[in-house]
C-alpha positions as CSV (number, residue, x, y, z in Angstrom):
1,M,52.4,28.2,49.4
2,G,51.1,30.4,46.5
3,R,50.7,29.3,42.9
4,G,52.2,29.6,39.6
5,S,51.6,32.3,36.9
6,S,48.2,32.6,35.5
7,G,46.8,35.4,33.2
8,G,48.4,38.7,32.7
9,S,52.0,39.3,31.6
10,G,54.9,39.6,34.0
11,R,52.9,37.8,36.6
12,S,54.5,35.3,39.1
13,S,53.5,34.1,42.5
14,G,55.2,31.9,45.1
15,G,55.2,31.2,48.8
16,H,56.9,29.8,51.7
17,S,56.4,29.1,55.4
18,S,57.6,32.1,57.2
19,S,57.8,30.1,60.4
20,S,57.0,26.7,61.8
21,S,53.5,28.1,62.7
22,H,52.7,30.6,60.2
23,S,52.0,30.3,56.4
24,S,52.5,32.8,53.7
25,G,52.6,33.3,49.9
26,G,51.7,35.9,47.2
27,R,51.8,37.2,43.8
28,M,54.4,39.3,42.3
29,S,54.3,42.0,39.7
30,S,50.6,41.2,39.1
31,S,49.1,43.1,36.1
32,G,45.7,41.7,36.3
33,R,44.3,39.1,33.9
34,G,44.8,39.6,30.2
35,S,41.0,40.1,29.6
36,Y,40.8,43.2,31.7
37,S,41.3,46.7,30.6
38,S,44.4,48.6,31.6
39,S,42.9,51.9,32.5
40,R,42.7,51.3,36.3
41,G,45.8,53.4,37.1
42,S,44.6,56.6,35.6
43,Y,41.2,56.0,37.1
44,R,42.7,55.5,40.5
45,S,44.9,58.7,40.3
46,S,41.9,60.9,39.4
47,N,40.1,59.2,42.1
48,R,42.0,60.7,45.0
49,G,41.1,64.3,44.7
50,P,43.5,67.1,45.8
51,Y,45.5,64.9,48.0
52,G,47.3,63.0,45.3
53,G,49.5,60.0,45.8
54,G,52.3,59.4,48.3
55,F,50.6,61.1,51.1
56,H,51.1,59.2,54.4
57,N,48.0,58.6,56.1
58,P,48.2,57.6,60.0
59,R,46.5,54.4,60.8
60,P,42.8,55.3,60.5
61,Y,39.8,54.5,62.7
62,H,39.1,50.9,62.3
63,G,35.5,50.4,63.6
64,G,36.4,47.2,65.4
65,G,34.1,44.7,67.2
66,Y,32.4,41.5,66.5
67,Y,30.4,41.4,64.9
68,G,12.8,35.9,50.3
69,P,-15.0,28.8,28.1
70,P,-17.2,28.5,25.3
71,R,-16.4,25.9,22.7
72,H,-15.4,28.3,20.0
73,T,-12.6,29.7,22.3
74,R,-11.0,26.3,23.4
75,T,-8.2,26.5,20.7
76,G,-7.3,30.0,21.8
77,C,-7.2,29.0,25.4
78,A,-5.0,26.1,24.9
79,S,-2.6,28.3,22.9
80,S,-2.6,30.8,25.7
81,L,-2.0,28.3,28.4
82,M,0.7,26.7,26.3
83,S,2.4,30.0,26.1
84,I,2.1,30.5,29.8
85,V,3.7,27.1,30.4
86,L,6.5,27.7,28.1
87,T,7.2,31.1,29.7
88,I,7.2,29.5,33.1
89,M,9.7,27.0,31.9
90,V,11.9,29.6,30.5
91,L,11.9,31.6,33.8
92,I,12.7,28.4,35.7
93,V,15.6,27.8,33.4
94,I,16.9,31.3,34.0
95,A,16.4,31.1,37.7
96,I,18.0,27.8,38.3
97,C,20.7,27.7,35.8
98,I,21.8,31.1,34.7
99,I,21.5,33.1,37.9
100,P,23.3,30.7,40.3
101,Y,26.0,30.1,37.9
102,N,26.8,33.8,37.2
103,A,26.5,34.5,40.9
104,F,28.7,31.8,42.2
105,S,31.0,30.8,39.6
106,S,33.7,32.5,37.5
107,S,36.6,31.2,35.5
108,D,38.9,33.7,37.0
109,I,38.0,32.8,40.6
110,T,39.4,29.8,42.3
111,K,36.5,27.4,43.3
112,S,36.0,26.5,46.9
113,T,36.2,22.7,47.0
114,I,36.0,21.9,50.6
115,N,33.8,22.7,53.7
116,R,35.4,25.0,56.2
117,T,34.5,25.8,59.8
118,K,34.5,29.4,61.1
119,L,37.4,30.2,63.4
120,D,36.3,30.6,67.1
121,A,36.0,34.1,68.2
122,S,38.4,33.4,71.1
123,A,41.2,33.0,68.6
124,T,41.4,36.7,67.7
125,V,41.7,40.1,69.4
126,S,39.9,43.0,67.6
127,T,42.4,45.3,65.8
128,E,42.2,47.7,63.0
129,F,41.2,46.3,59.6
130,Y,43.5,48.3,57.3
131,V,46.5,50.6,57.2
132,D,46.8,52.9,54.3
133,E,50.2,54.6,53.6
134,L,49.0,56.0,50.2
135,N,45.7,57.7,51.2
136,W,43.7,55.6,48.7
137,I,41.0,54.9,51.1
138,R,38.4,57.8,50.9
139,N,35.5,56.1,53.0
140,S,36.8,54.0,55.8
141,T,33.2,52.8,56.7
142,T,33.0,51.2,53.2
143,V,36.4,49.3,53.6
144,N,35.7,48.4,57.4
145,N,32.3,47.0,56.5
146,G,33.8,44.7,53.7
147,L,36.6,43.5,55.8
148,K,34.4,43.0,58.8
149,S,32.1,40.9,56.7
150,F,35.1,38.7,55.8
151,Y,35.8,38.6,59.5
152,N,32.3,37.5,60.4
153,K,32.1,34.9,57.8
154,T,35.6,33.3,58.4
155,G,36.3,34.2,61.9
156,V,39.7,35.2,60.6
157,H,40.6,38.8,61.4
158,P,41.9,40.4,58.2
159,L,44.4,43.4,58.1
160,L,45.0,45.0,54.7
161,Y,48.2,47.0,54.5
162,I,48.5,49.4,51.4
163,T,52.0,50.8,50.5
164,D,54.3,51.7,47.7
165,T,57.5,51.0,49.6
166,V,58.7,47.7,51.1
167,N,61.8,47.9,53.2
168,G,62.8,51.1,51.4
169,S,62.2,49.5,48.0
170,K,59.7,50.7,45.3
171,S,60.4,47.5,43.4
172,P,60.6,44.8,46.1
173,S,61.6,41.1,45.5
174,E,59.6,38.1,46.8
175,D,62.0,37.9,49.7
176,D,61.5,41.5,50.4
177,M,57.6,41.1,50.4
178,A,57.9,37.9,52.4
179,T,60.2,39.4,55.0
180,Y,58.3,42.6,55.4
181,T,54.8,40.9,55.7
182,S,56.2,38.6,58.4
183,E,57.7,41.7,60.3
184,L,54.2,43.5,59.9
185,Y,52.5,40.6,61.3
186,T,54.7,40.5,64.4
187,E,54.2,44.1,64.8
188,L,50.5,44.6,64.2
189,C,48.9,41.2,64.9
190,P,48.5,40.3,68.6
191,D,47.2,36.7,68.0
192,E,47.4,33.7,65.5
193,G,43.9,34.3,64.2
194,H,44.9,37.1,61.8
195,I,45.7,37.2,58.0
196,L,47.8,40.1,56.9
197,L,47.6,41.1,53.3
198,L,50.3,43.4,52.1
199,F,49.3,45.1,48.8
200,H,52.1,47.0,47.1
201,C,51.5,49.3,44.2
202,L,53.0,52.5,42.9
203,D,50.5,55.4,43.0
204,G,48.8,55.5,39.6
205,G,50.5,52.3,38.5
206,T,48.8,49.3,36.9
207,N,51.1,46.7,38.3
208,Y,50.9,45.5,41.9
209,S,52.1,42.7,44.2
210,M,50.4,41.0,47.0
211,W,51.7,38.9,49.9
212,Y,49.9,37.4,52.8
213,E,50.9,35.9,56.2
214,C,48.4,33.7,58.2
215,G,48.7,33.0,61.9
216,S,48.9,29.4,63.0
217,Q,45.1,29.4,63.8
218,A,44.0,31.4,60.8
219,K,45.7,29.2,58.3
220,I,43.2,26.4,59.4
221,V,40.6,28.3,57.6
222,M,42.8,30.4,55.2
223,D,44.5,27.5,53.5
224,E,46.2,27.8,50.1
225,E,43.0,27.6,48.3
226,A,41.1,30.2,50.3
227,C,44.0,32.6,50.1
228,N,44.1,32.2,46.2
229,I,40.3,33.0,46.3
230,L,41.0,36.2,48.2
231,M,43.7,37.2,45.7
232,D,41.6,36.2,42.7
233,Y,39.0,38.7,43.8
234,I,41.4,41.5,44.1
235,D,42.9,40.6,40.7
236,A,39.3,40.5,39.2
237,Y,38.1,43.8,40.9
238,F,41.4,45.8,40.4
239,Y,40.5,46.5,36.8
240,S,36.7,47.4,37.2
241,N,34.8,50.5,37.8
242,R,35.0,50.2,41.4
243,T,36.6,53.0,43.6
244,D,39.6,51.9,45.7
245,D,37.2,51.7,48.7
246,E,34.9,49.4,46.8
247,L,37.8,47.3,45.3
248,F,39.0,46.1,48.7
249,A,35.7,46.1,50.5
250,D,33.9,43.9,47.8
251,A,37.0,41.6,47.3
252,F,37.1,40.7,50.9
253,E,33.4,40.4,51.4
254,D,32.9,38.3,48.4
255,A,35.9,36.2,49.1
256,G,34.6,35.5,52.6
257,K,31.3,34.2,51.3
258,R,33.1,32.0,48.6
259,I,35.7,30.7,51.0
260,M,32.9,29.5,53.5
261,T,30.7,27.9,50.8
262,K,31.6,25.0,48.8
263,T,31.2,25.9,45.2
264,T,28.4,23.8,43.6
265,S,29.3,22.3,40.1
266,P,27.3,23.8,37.2
267,I,26.4,20.2,36.4
268,V,24.1,20.1,39.5
269,Y,22.3,23.2,38.3
270,V,22.0,21.8,34.8
271,A,20.6,18.5,36.2
272,I,18.0,20.4,38.3
273,C,17.1,22.5,35.4
274,A,16.6,19.4,33.1
275,A,14.6,17.7,35.8
276,V,12.2,20.7,36.2
277,V,11.8,21.1,32.4
278,I,11.1,17.4,31.9
279,L,8.5,17.6,34.8
280,A,7.0,20.7,33.3
281,I,6.8,19.0,29.8
282,I,5.2,15.9,31.3
283,A,2.7,18.0,33.3
284,F,1.7,19.9,30.1
285,I,1.3,16.7,28.0
286,W,-0.9,15.2,30.8
287,W,-3.0,18.5,30.9
288,K,-3.2,18.5,27.1
289,K,-4.5,15.1,26.9
290,R,-6.9,15.4,29.7
291,K,-8.3,18.6,28.0
292,E,-8.6,16.8,24.8
293,Q,-10.7,13.9,26.4
294,K,-12.9,16.4,28.2
295,N,-13.5,18.2,24.9
296,I,-14.5,14.8,23.3
297,E,-16.9,14.0,26.3
298,D,-18.4,17.5,26.1
299,E,-19.0,17.1,22.3
300,N,-20.6,13.7,22.8
301,T,-22.9,15.0,25.4
302,I,-23.9,18.0,23.4
303,K,-24.4,15.6,20.3
304,I,-26.7,13.5,22.4
305,L,-28.7,16.4,23.8
306,N,-29.1,17.8,20.3
307,S,-30.1,14.6,18.7
308,D,-33.6,14.3,17.0
309,I,-35.8,12.2,19.3
310,S,-37.7,10.7,16.3
311,Q,-34.5,9.4,14.9
312,V,-34.0,7.6,18.2
313,H,-37.4,6.0,18.1
314,N,-36.8,4.7,14.4
315,D,-33.5,3.2,15.5
316,P,-34.0,-0.7,15.2
317,E,-31.7,-1.3,18.1
318,M,-33.8,0.9,20.4
319,D,-37.0,-0.9,19.1
320,E,-35.5,-4.2,20.1
321,L,-34.5,-2.9,23.5
322,E,-37.9,-1.4,23.9
323,R,-39.7,-4.7,23.1
324,K,-37.3,-6.6,25.5
325,Y,-38.4,-4.5,28.4
326,E,-42.0,-4.8,27.6
327,D,-41.7,-8.6,27.5
328,S,-40.2,-8.6,30.9
């Protein structure tokens, strides 16, 4: 599994089946997408306070568990109402087209093209959510909540492992990452419903590698597309203003939501938007014509009421009508 290079320099990814029942894959020497800034490393280093990098942190508390008018003003009223209608139309366009598209779609995030069913709770045993060998995590609650959200959405228990050394190497190869991830899964995951994500990065560095291993039951949900979604979010959030805690928490939480929700094509939103706009235009045209007709009727009524009664008696047609009724 895995996928080819996409985006930033020096980036490659690949995958293989670690056993007959597990699946694995990853991305090597990721330096983010080319559009992101390259200041994350210095930000992360200054983010750690007096501890610095390379400090070994024992496995932390994991917080396990399962987890809505008068005639002379008519023109002004029509103009005002038209402005209101146009404003409503603009708001509808924003609400239906722009907001959903920005919220659920990004050119850098793999789209979720299939419907997935949450893994049954019986497939997993509650364990810790992360192991941090570099002391990057400052607020365990933030990270636990993000990974727990992923767990609650997918049913797959995530385990994030952060390190700068893989089998004694600071610059591990794909084989090193794959082998080490498989060993960690055997050691730390007591069932087949886990996904272990190994995140390798030198402290203060901007290059990193990711490798994952999915248990035989976890891979039913975490197929290649789903795993790419998770790694895409980590890529996207690595070069952002997020702290290290927020980076991983947000990546897992947002990935869980996207994985379990089939991404709606923007065309659908455009079609809905067009339909709403057309209906609004039709409604406005109908209202405008109805208003014009009502104005004409009102003017005719006023004209009749204001007519000189003597003129009515001098009307030959009225005289003829009067004689007709007299004869009858």
